[in-house]
VOBA-261796 format. One record per residue (C-alpha): residue number from 1; residue in one letter; x negated, y, z negated. Coordinates in pm, whole numbers. Layout:
BEGIN
@n:NUM	res:a	xx:X	yy:Y	zz:Z .
...
END
This chain:
BEGIN
@n:1	res:x	xx:-4759	yy:-14453	zz:-2742 .
@n:2	res:x	xx:-4759	yy:-14290	zz:-2404 .
@n:3	res:x	xx:-4435	yy:-14323	zz:-2204 .
@n:4	res:x	xx:-4434	yy:-14584	zz:-1938 .
@n:5	res:x	xx:-4369	yy:-14320	zz:-1673 .
@n:6	res:x	xx:-4727	yy:-14200	zz:-1711 .
@n:7	res:x	xx:-4894	yy:-14267	zz:-1376 .
@n:8	res:x	xx:-5245	yy:-14306	zz:-1244 .
@n:9	res:x	xx:-5374	yy:-14012	zz:-1041 .
@n:10	res:x	xx:-5441	yy:-14075	zz:-682 .
@n:11	res:x	xx:-5766	yy:-13962	zz:-510 .
@n:12	res:x	xx:-5816	yy:-13586	zz:-510 .
@n:13	res:x	xx:-5796	yy:-13415	zz:-180 .
@n:14	res:x	xx:-6130	yy:-13306	zz:-9 .
@n:15	res:x	xx:-6081	yy:-12949	zz:-121 .
@n:16	res:x	xx:-5816	yy:-12915	zz:-386 .
@n:17	res:x	xx:-5717	yy:-12584	zz:-530 .
@n:18	res:x	xx:-5850	yy:-12580	zz:-883 .
@n:19	res:x	xx:-5708	yy:-12383	zz:-1180 .
@n:20	res:x	xx:-5882	yy:-12304	zz:-1506 .
@n:21	res:x	xx:-5704	yy:-12175	zz:-1817 .
@n:22	res:x	xx:-5905	yy:-12034	zz:-2103 .
@n:23	res:x	xx:-6221	yy:-11821	zz:-2039 .
@n:24	res:x	xx:-6370	yy:-11793	zz:-2377 .
@n:25	res:x	xx:-6734	yy:-11855	zz:-2478 .
@n:26	res:x	xx:-6715	yy:-12211	zz:-2347 .
@n:27	res:x	xx:-6448	yy:-12189	zz:-2085 .
@n:28	res:x	xx:-6613	yy:-11898	zz:-1893 .
@n:29	res:x	xx:-6941	yy:-12076	zz:-1804 .
@n:30	res:x	xx:-6757	yy:-12410	zz:-1749 .
@n:31	res:x	xx:-6522	yy:-12249	zz:-1503 .
@n:32	res:x	xx:-6817	yy:-12070	zz:-1333 .
@n:33	res:x	xx:-6999	yy:-12399	zz:-1276 .
@n:34	res:x	xx:-6682	yy:-12573	zz:-1148 .
@n:35	res:x	xx:-6611	yy:-12293	zz:-911 .
@n:36	res:x	xx:-6951	yy:-12254	zz:-755 .
@n:37	res:x	xx:-7029	yy:-12628	zz:-726 .
@n:38	res:x	xx:-6705	yy:-12728	zz:-573 .
@n:39	res:x	xx:-6641	yy:-12436	zz:-338 .
@n:40	res:x	xx:-6272	yy:-12500	zz:-375 .
@n:41	res:x	xx:-6012	yy:-12231	zz:-388 .
@n:42	res:x	xx:-6006	yy:-12125	zz:-754 .
@n:43	res:x	xx:-5739	yy:-11970	zz:-973 .
@n:44	res:x	xx:-5793	yy:-11854	zz:-1331 .
@n:45	res:x	xx:-5581	yy:-11742	zz:-1628 .
@n:46	res:x	xx:-5684	yy:-11607	zz:-1968 .
@n:47	res:x	xx:-5467	yy:-11453	zz:-2247 .
@n:48	res:x	xx:-5685	yy:-11144	zz:-2210 .
@n:49	res:x	xx:-5645	yy:-11005	zz:-1852 .
@n:50	res:x	xx:-5972	yy:-10815	zz:-1867 .
@n:51	res:x	xx:-6168	yy:-11150	zz:-1919 .
@n:52	res:x	xx:-6002	yy:-11298	zz:-1618 .
@n:53	res:x	xx:-6080	yy:-10980	zz:-1412 .
@n:54	res:x	xx:-6445	yy:-11010	zz:-1528 .
@n:55	res:x	xx:-6456	yy:-11370	zz:-1412 .
@n:56	res:x	xx:-6338	yy:-11274	zz:-1067 .
@n:57	res:x	xx:-6586	yy:-10987	zz:-1054 .
@n:58	res:x	xx:-6878	yy:-11212	zz:-1157 .
@n:59	res:x	xx:-6761	yy:-11477	zz:-905 .
@n:60	res:x	xx:-6843	yy:-11242	zz:-618 .
@n:61	res:x	xx:-7204	yy:-11340	zz:-639 .
@n:62	res:x	xx:-7150	yy:-11705	zz:-704 .
@n:63	res:x	xx:-6868	yy:-11827	zz:-483 .
@n:64	res:x	xx:-6911	yy:-12002	zz:-156 .
@n:65	res:x	xx:-6856	yy:-11811	zz:170 .
@n:66	res:x	xx:-6473	yy:-11769	zz:230 .
@n:67	res:x	xx:-6397	yy:-11927	zz:-114 .
@n:68	res:x	xx:-6097	yy:-11759	zz:-270 .
@n:69	res:x	xx:-6103	yy:-11670	zz:-640 .
@n:70	res:x	xx:-5794	yy:-11512	zz:-801 .
@n:71	res:x	xx:-5613	yy:-11444	zz:-1121 .
@n:72	res:x	xx:-5273	yy:-11582	zz:-1207 .
@n:73	res:x	xx:-5019	yy:-11385	zz:-1407 .
@n:74	res:x	xx:-4917	yy:-11684	zz:-1624 .
@n:75	res:x	xx:-5011	yy:-12054	zz:-1665 .
@n:76	res:x	xx:-4683	yy:-12130	zz:-1472 .
@n:77	res:x	xx:-4804	yy:-11919	zz:-1174 .
@n:78	res:x	xx:-5137	yy:-12086	zz:-1183 .
@n:79	res:x	xx:-4988	yy:-12433	zz:-1187 .
@n:80	res:x	xx:-4766	yy:-12359	zz:-888 .
@n:81	res:x	xx:-5086	yy:-12296	zz:-685 .
@n:82	res:x	xx:-5308	yy:-12571	zz:-807 .
@n:83	res:x	xx:-5375	yy:-12940	zz:-758 .
@n:84	res:x	xx:-5612	yy:-12977	zz:-1047 .
@n:85	res:x	xx:-5598	yy:-12774	zz:-1364 .
@n:86	res:x	xx:-5859	yy:-12766	zz:-1651 .
@n:87	res:x	xx:-5773	yy:-12602	zz:-1984 .
@n:88	res:x	xx:-6010	yy:-12489	zz:-2259 .
@n:89	res:x	xx:-5808	yy:-12352	zz:-2540 .
@n:90	res:x	xx:-5876	yy:-12268	zz:-2914 .
@n:91	res:x	xx:-5626	yy:-12499	zz:-3097 .
@n:92	res:x	xx:-5324	yy:-12733	zz:-3076 .
@n:93	res:x	xx:-5059	yy:-12470	zz:-3083 .
@n:94	res:x	xx:-5224	yy:-12292	zz:-2789 .
@n:95	res:x	xx:-5231	yy:-12617	zz:-2600 .
@n:96	res:x	xx:-4867	yy:-12682	zz:-2672 .
@n:97	res:x	xx:-4763	yy:-12334	zz:-2557 .
@n:98	res:x	xx:-4984	yy:-12321	zz:-2234 .
@n:99	res:x	xx:-4859	yy:-12667	zz:-2127 .
@n:100	res:x	xx:-4494	yy:-12680	zz:-2257 .
@n:101	res:x	xx:-4350	yy:-12330	zz:-2276 .
@n:102	res:x	xx:-4028	yy:-12347	zz:-2080 .
@n:103	res:x	xx:-4081	yy:-12002	zz:-1916 .
@n:104	res:x	xx:-4453	yy:-11959	zz:-1875 .
@n:105	res:x	xx:-4609	yy:-12306	zz:-1921 .
@n:106	res:x	xx:-4807	yy:-12523	zz:-1688 .
@n:107	res:x	xx:-4534	yy:-12795	zz:-1657 .
@n:108	res:x	xx:-4280	yy:-12524	zz:-1552 .
@n:109	res:x	xx:-4512	yy:-12442	zz:-1262 .
@n:110	res:x	xx:-4554	yy:-12808	zz:-1147 .
@n:111	res:x	xx:-4188	yy:-12849	zz:-1092 .
@n:112	res:x	xx:-4196	yy:-13219	zz:-1046 .
@n:113	res:x	xx:-4476	yy:-13234	zz:-793 .
@n:114	res:x	xx:-4652	yy:-13570	zz:-804 .
@n:115	res:x	xx:-5028	yy:-13617	zz:-839 .
@n:116	res:x	xx:-5098	yy:-13288	zz:-1015 .
@n:117	res:x	xx:-5397	yy:-13359	zz:-1255 .
@n:118	res:x	xx:-5446	yy:-13175	zz:-1584 .
@n:119	res:x	xx:-5752	yy:-13205	zz:-1794 .
@n:120	res:x	xx:-5756	yy:-13061	zz:-2139 .
@n:121	res:x	xx:-6101	yy:-12990	zz:-2275 .
@n:122	res:x	xx:-5979	yy:-12821	zz:-2594 .
@n:123	res:x	xx:-6059	yy:-12975	zz:-2931 .
@n:124	res:x	xx:-5732	yy:-13039	zz:-3102 .
@n:125	res:x	xx:-5563	yy:-13299	zz:-3328 .
@n:126	res:x	xx:-5489	yy:-13637	zz:-3182 .
@n:127	res:x	xx:-5117	yy:-13625	zz:-3231 .
@n:128	res:x	xx:-5076	yy:-13304	zz:-3032 .
@n:129	res:x	xx:-5301	yy:-13433	zz:-2745 .
@n:130	res:x	xx:-5092	yy:-13757	zz:-2719 .
@n:131	res:x	xx:-4766	yy:-13563	zz:-2738 .
@n:132	res:x	xx:-4854	yy:-13316	zz:-2465 .
@n:133	res:x	xx:-4990	yy:-13596	zz:-2242 .
@n:134	res:x	xx:-4676	yy:-13795	zz:-2280 .
@n:135	res:x	xx:-4460	yy:-13499	zz:-2183 .
@n:136	res:x	xx:-4685	yy:-13427	zz:-1888 .
@n:137	res:x	xx:-4654	yy:-13798	zz:-1785 .
@n:138	res:x	xx:-4273	yy:-13780	zz:-1812 .
@n:139	res:x	xx:-4278	yy:-13485	zz:-1572 .
@n:140	res:x	xx:-4466	yy:-13698	zz:-1309 .
@n:141	res:x	xx:-4809	yy:-13548	zz:-1355 .
@n:142	res:x	xx:-5127	yy:-13694	zz:-1520 .
@n:143	res:x	xx:-5313	yy:-13551	zz:-1821 .
@n:144	res:x	xx:-5648	yy:-13650	zz:-1967 .
@n:145	res:x	xx:-5807	yy:-13525	zz:-2289 .
@n:146	res:x	xx:-6172	yy:-13442	zz:-2231 .
@n:147	res:x	xx:-6321	yy:-13242	zz:-2527 .
@n:148	res:x	xx:-6688	yy:-13141	zz:-2487 .
@n:149	res:x	xx:-7004	yy:-13134	zz:-2689 .
@n:150	res:x	xx:-7323	yy:-12926	zz:-2603 .
@n:151	res:x	xx:-7220	yy:-12574	zz:-2703 .
@n:152	res:x	xx:-7259	yy:-12255	zz:-2493 .
@n:153	res:x	xx:-7602	yy:-12354	zz:-2381 .
@n:154	res:x	xx:-7474	yy:-12674	zz:-2242 .
@n:155	res:x	xx:-7175	yy:-12504	zz:-2083 .
@n:156	res:x	xx:-7405	yy:-12248	zz:-1909 .
@n:157	res:x	xx:-7644	yy:-12529	zz:-1787 .
@n:158	res:x	xx:-7371	yy:-12763	zz:-1680 .
@n:159	res:x	xx:-7506	yy:-13045	zz:-1913 .
@n:160	res:x	xx:-7216	yy:-13088	zz:-2145 .
@n:161	res:x	xx:-7100	yy:-13416	zz:-2283 .
@n:162	res:x	xx:-6733	yy:-13508	zz:-2197 .
@n:163	res:x	xx:-6553	yy:-13750	zz:-2417 .
@n:164	res:x	xx:-6257	yy:-13856	zz:-2200 .
@n:165	res:x	xx:-5928	yy:-14024	zz:-2286 .
@n:166	res:x	xx:-5757	yy:-14140	zz:-1970 .
@n:167	res:x	xx:-5446	yy:-14334	zz:-1880 .
@n:168	res:x	xx:-5663	yy:-14558	zz:-1652 .
@n:169	res:x	xx:-6018	yy:-14624	zz:-1556 .
@n:170	res:x	xx:-5938	yy:-14533	zz:-1194 .
@n:171	res:x	xx:-5811	yy:-14190	zz:-1305 .
@n:172	res:x	xx:-6118	yy:-14146	zz:-1522 .
@n:173	res:x	xx:-6352	yy:-14228	zz:-1237 .
@n:174	res:x	xx:-6173	yy:-13991	zz:-998 .
@n:175	res:x	xx:-6192	yy:-13708	zz:-1254 .
@n:176	res:x	xx:-6548	yy:-13782	zz:-1347 .
@n:177	res:x	xx:-6679	yy:-13784	zz:-991 .
@n:178	res:x	xx:-6485	yy:-13487	zz:-849 .
@n:179	res:x	xx:-6441	yy:-13247	zz:-1145 .
@n:180	res:x	xx:-6629	yy:-13320	zz:-1463 .
@n:181	res:x	xx:-6962	yy:-13397	zz:-1304 .
@n:182	res:x	xx:-6985	yy:-13027	zz:-1205 .
@n:183	res:x	xx:-6968	yy:-12914	zz:-1563 .
@n:184	res:x	xx:-7143	yy:-13198	zz:-1757 .
@n:185	res:x	xx:-7412	yy:-13451	zz:-1761 .
@n:186	res:x	xx:-7287	yy:-13724	zz:-1993 .
@n:187	res:x	xx:-6926	yy:-13819	zz:-1910 .
@n:188	res:x	xx:-6799	yy:-14108	zz:-2116 .
@n:189	res:x	xx:-6466	yy:-14298	zz:-2097 .
@n:190	res:x	xx:-6339	yy:-14340	zz:-2448 .
@n:191	res:x	xx:-6022	yy:-14527	zz:-2380 .
@n:192	res:x	xx:-5664	yy:-14412	zz:-2367 .
@n:193	res:x	xx:-5549	yy:-14059	zz:-2390 .
@n:194	res:x	xx:-5628	yy:-13915	zz:-2738 .
@n:195	res:x	xx:-5945	yy:-14115	zz:-2790 .
@n:196	res:x	xx:-6148	yy:-13825	zz:-2644 .
@n:197	res:x	xx:-6030	yy:-13615	zz:-2940 .
@n:198	res:x	xx:-6119	yy:-13905	zz:-3181 .
@n:199	res:x	xx:-6472	yy:-13907	zz:-3047 .
@n:200	res:x	xx:-6495	yy:-13535	zz:-3057 .
@n:201	res:x	xx:-6379	yy:-13484	zz:-3420 .
@n:202	res:x	xx:-6603	yy:-13766	zz:-3540 .
@n:203	res:x	xx:-6899	yy:-13613	zz:-3358 .
@n:204	res:x	xx:-6836	yy:-13270	zz:-3490 .
@n:205	res:x	xx:-6792	yy:-13385	zz:-3840 .
@n:206	res:x	xx:-7135	yy:-13543	zz:-3822 .
@n:207	res:x	xx:-7275	yy:-13222	zz:-3664 .
@n:208	res:x	xx:-7127	yy:-13008	zz:-3941 .
@n:209	res:x	xx:-7267	yy:-13229	zz:-4207 .
@n:210	res:x	xx:-7613	yy:-13245	zz:-4045 .
@n:211	res:x	xx:-7630	yy:-12865	zz:-3997 .
@n:212	res:x	xx:-7553	yy:-12807	zz:-4370 .
@n:213	res:x	xx:-7823	yy:-13065	zz:-4448 .
@n:214	res:x	xx:-8075	yy:-12909	zz:-4205 .
@n:215	res:x	xx:-8003	yy:-12559	zz:-4343 .
@n:216	res:x	xx:-8050	yy:-12677	zz:-4706 .
@n:217	res:x	xx:-8374	yy:-12855	zz:-4618 .
@n:218	res:x	xx:-8529	yy:-12567	zz:-4420 .
@n:219	res:x	xx:-8410	yy:-12318	zz:-4688 .
@n:220	res:x	xx:-8571	yy:-12523	zz:-4962 .
@n:221	res:x	xx:-8902	yy:-12567	zz:-4776 .
@n:222	res:x	xx:-8932	yy:-12201	zz:-4698 .
@n:223	res:x	xx:-8855	yy:-12093	zz:-5048 .
@n:224	res:x	xx:-9124	yy:-12326	zz:-5173 .
@n:225	res:x	xx:-9371	yy:-12153	zz:-4944 .
@n:226	res:x	xx:-9382	yy:-12381	zz:-4637 .
@n:227	res:x	xx:-9423	yy:-12237	zz:-4289 .
@n:228	res:x	xx:-9084	yy:-12307	zz:-4124 .
@n:229	res:x	xx:-9233	yy:-12405	zz:-3784 .
@n:230	res:x	xx:-9465	yy:-12644	zz:-3952 .
@n:231	res:x	xx:-9192	yy:-12796	zz:-4162 .
@n:232	res:x	xx:-8963	yy:-12835	zz:-3857 .
@n:233	res:x	xx:-9245	yy:-13001	zz:-3665 .
@n:234	res:x	xx:-9300	yy:-13258	zz:-3953 .
@n:235	res:x	xx:-8925	yy:-13320	zz:-3975 .
@n:236	res:x	xx:-8892	yy:-13369	zz:-3608 .
@n:237	res:x	xx:-9164	yy:-13633	zz:-3586 .
@n:238	res:x	xx:-9035	yy:-13807	zz:-3899 .
@n:239	res:x	xx:-8722	yy:-13985	zz:-4020 .
@n:240	res:x	xx:-8527	yy:-13655	zz:-4090 .
@n:241	res:x	xx:-8518	yy:-13566	zz:-3737 .
@n:242	res:x	xx:-8170	yy:-13481	zz:-3589 .
@n:243	res:x	xx:-8023	yy:-13248	zz:-3327 .
@n:244	res:x	xx:-7979	yy:-12982	zz:-3585 .
@n:245	res:x	xx:-8346	yy:-12970	zz:-3643 .
@n:246	res:x	xx:-8511	yy:-13042	zz:-3314 .
@n:247	res:x	xx:-8272	yy:-12868	zz:-3070 .
@n:248	res:x	xx:-8069	yy:-12623	zz:-3268 .
@n:249	res:x	xx:-8272	yy:-12539	zz:-3574 .
@n:250	res:x	xx:-8094	yy:-12298	zz:-3799 .
@n:251	res:x	xx:-8404	yy:-12115	zz:-3935 .
@n:252	res:x	xx:-8480	yy:-11794	zz:-3742 .
@n:253	res:x	xx:-8796	yy:-11797	zz:-3538 .
@n:254	res:x	xx:-8847	yy:-12178	zz:-3527 .
@n:255	res:x	xx:-8704	yy:-12226	zz:-3183 .
@n:256	res:x	xx:-8663	yy:-11971	zz:-2911 .
@n:257	res:x	xx:-8331	yy:-11912	zz:-2737 .
@n:258	res:x	xx:-8110	yy:-12064	zz:-3001 .
@n:259	res:x	xx:-7859	yy:-11849	zz:-3199 .
@n:260	res:x	xx:-8074	yy:-11855	zz:-3510 .
@n:261	res:x	xx:-8340	yy:-11654	zz:-3329 .
@n:262	res:x	xx:-8099	yy:-11398	zz:-3199 .
@n:263	res:x	xx:-7914	yy:-11311	zz:-3526 .
@n:264	res:x	xx:-7682	yy:-11614	zz:-3486 .
@n:265	res:x	xx:-7496	yy:-11447	zz:-3196 .
@n:266	res:x	xx:-7327	yy:-11668	zz:-2926 .
@n:267	res:x	xx:-7311	yy:-12041	zz:-2968 .
@n:268	res:x	xx:-7033	yy:-12224	zz:-3157 .
@n:269	res:x	xx:-6853	yy:-12013	zz:-3414 .
@n:270	res:x	xx:-6827	yy:-12087	zz:-3785 .
@n:271	res:x	xx:-6452	yy:-12066	zz:-3769 .
@n:272	res:x	xx:-6448	yy:-12325	zz:-3491 .
@n:273	res:x	xx:-6662	yy:-12559	zz:-3695 .
@n:274	res:x	xx:-6425	yy:-12503	zz:-3993 .
@n:275	res:x	xx:-6136	yy:-12588	zz:-3762 .
@n:276	res:x	xx:-6295	yy:-12908	zz:-3624 .
@n:277	res:x	xx:-6392	yy:-13022	zz:-3982 .
@n:278	res:x	xx:-6031	yy:-12960	zz:-4077 .
@n:279	res:x	xx:-5917	yy:-13189	zz:-3796 .
@n:280	res:x	xx:-6151	yy:-13456	zz:-3909 .
@n:281	res:x	xx:-6044	yy:-13430	zz:-4283 .
@n:282	res:x	xx:-5678	yy:-13445	zz:-4173 .
@n:283	res:x	xx:-5735	yy:-13745	zz:-3956 .
@n:284	res:x	xx:-5914	yy:-13914	zz:-4248 .
@n:285	res:x	xx:-5616	yy:-13853	zz:-4470 .
@n:286	res:x	xx:-5385	yy:-14003	zz:-4207 .
@n:287	res:x	xx:-5596	yy:-14310	zz:-4166 .
@n:288	res:x	xx:-5687	yy:-14353	zz:-4534 .
@n:289	res:x	xx:-6060	yy:-14307	zz:-4450 .
@n:290	res:x	xx:-6319	yy:-14169	zz:-4698 .
@n:291	res:x	xx:-6507	yy:-13871	zz:-4564 .
@n:292	res:x	xx:-6666	yy:-13735	zz:-4878 .
@n:293	res:x	xx:-6952	yy:-13541	zz:-4704 .
@n:294	res:x	xx:-6716	yy:-13428	zz:-4425 .
@n:295	res:x	xx:-6484	yy:-13276	zz:-4688 .
@n:296	res:x	xx:-6777	yy:-13096	zz:-4861 .
@n:297	res:x	xx:-6892	yy:-12957	zz:-4517 .
@n:298	res:x	xx:-6534	yy:-12844	zz:-4452 .
@n:299	res:x	xx:-6524	yy:-12652	zz:-4781 .
@n:300	res:x	xx:-6854	yy:-12486	zz:-4710 .
@n:301	res:x	xx:-6760	yy:-12377	zz:-4360 .
@n:302	res:x	xx:-6425	yy:-12247	zz:-4482 .
@n:303	res:x	xx:-6626	yy:-12026	zz:-4724 .
@n:304	res:x	xx:-6875	yy:-11918	zz:-4455 .
@n:305	res:x	xx:-6610	yy:-11840	zz:-4195 .
@n:306	res:x	xx:-6400	yy:-11643	zz:-4447 .
@n:307	res:x	xx:-6665	yy:-11388	zz:-4488 .
@n:308	res:x	xx:-6655	yy:-11092	zz:-4242 .
@n:309	res:x	xx:-7029	yy:-11102	zz:-4188 .
@n:310	res:x	xx:-7028	yy:-11469	zz:-4074 .
@n:311	res:x	xx:-6678	yy:-11503	zz:-3913 .
@n:312	res:x	xx:-6805	yy:-11448	zz:-3557 .
@n:313	res:x	xx:-7151	yy:-11592	zz:-3607 .
@n:314	res:x	xx:-7280	yy:-11929	zz:-3476 .
@n:315	res:x	xx:-7225	yy:-12211	zz:-3709 .
@n:316	res:x	xx:-7602	yy:-12251	zz:-3772 .
@n:317	res:x	xx:-7563	yy:-11922	zz:-3976 .
@n:318	res:x	xx:-7480	yy:-12144	zz:-4265 .
@n:319	res:x	xx:-7863	yy:-12131	zz:-4323 .
@n:320	res:x	xx:-7838	yy:-11746	zz:-4383 .
@n:321	res:x	xx:-7519	yy:-11791	zz:-4588 .
@n:322	res:x	xx:-7707	yy:-12036	zz:-4820 .
@n:323	res:x	xx:-7993	yy:-11809	zz:-4848 .
@n:324	res:x	xx:-7792	yy:-11499	zz:-4915 .
@n:325	res:x	xx:-7587	yy:-11676	zz:-5182 .
@n:326	res:x	xx:-7865	yy:-11862	zz:-5344 .
@n:327	res:x	xx:-7794	yy:-11746	zz:-5695 .
@n:328	res:x	xx:-7422	yy:-11780	zz:-5658 .
@n:329	res:x	xx:-7412	yy:-12149	zz:-5568 .
END
């Protein structure tokens, strides 16, 4: 349960200083959209200084006239300058460190200032999300969990889905209208803090299962002599249709501009899918829920991501993994 000291965030100033921590495959384009669409003073931090410097260099062609874009030395330094902070980090331990480290963390930089807003778009376990939010609330600030769906394509286009857990509806509406709308298209209030993570891990469990299913189906059809585009067209006008077949088909050449048609580069990594499925399976154990297919998908993605060839590939590369290991399975 969140501490009672957690407060609702007041309306954001007309032009707040915005900070963004975590400029990975998702965070970089998200931050770029937020920067150019708000025109606000913008501060970034990434664990890799070269990535942060690259963001500032790219920002020269995107930022509004007289808009300042700078790099902070630590999350603490970033927080000291910002009114609103968005984080996009790999896993729970990273979120704990970035927010709570006594020397370099965001809370150390807030120093008791009221009405500082923190939005975590990482995908992490529910318990960590609630713990960090409670600690932030006790410090007088406000934190929301707002994990995303839509992949790198959605991040680049600014059409992400945000699943938001917020301490109040008022806070949610404020964040939606002034921050999240610049990075996403579908912004859903899921209830209290932590519920955004619940929605995300459930969604990604379904995605992992459906991508394995789509890959097995397309692989079977191709090996039986079916033209993959024709097969995908039939599936996508029939009852087998799903996002993994009609928008992100894993078979090379079926759809342009998806990872499968560029050697599975970019997109959402196999190791990240394995991580999200691990979160779902762990949550299922804690809640005594049955997730048989989720557990199988988790095992498959653990195997895929453990192989050097696939570790940094998009999660749809499970199609290639299945094909390459046909005789071994």
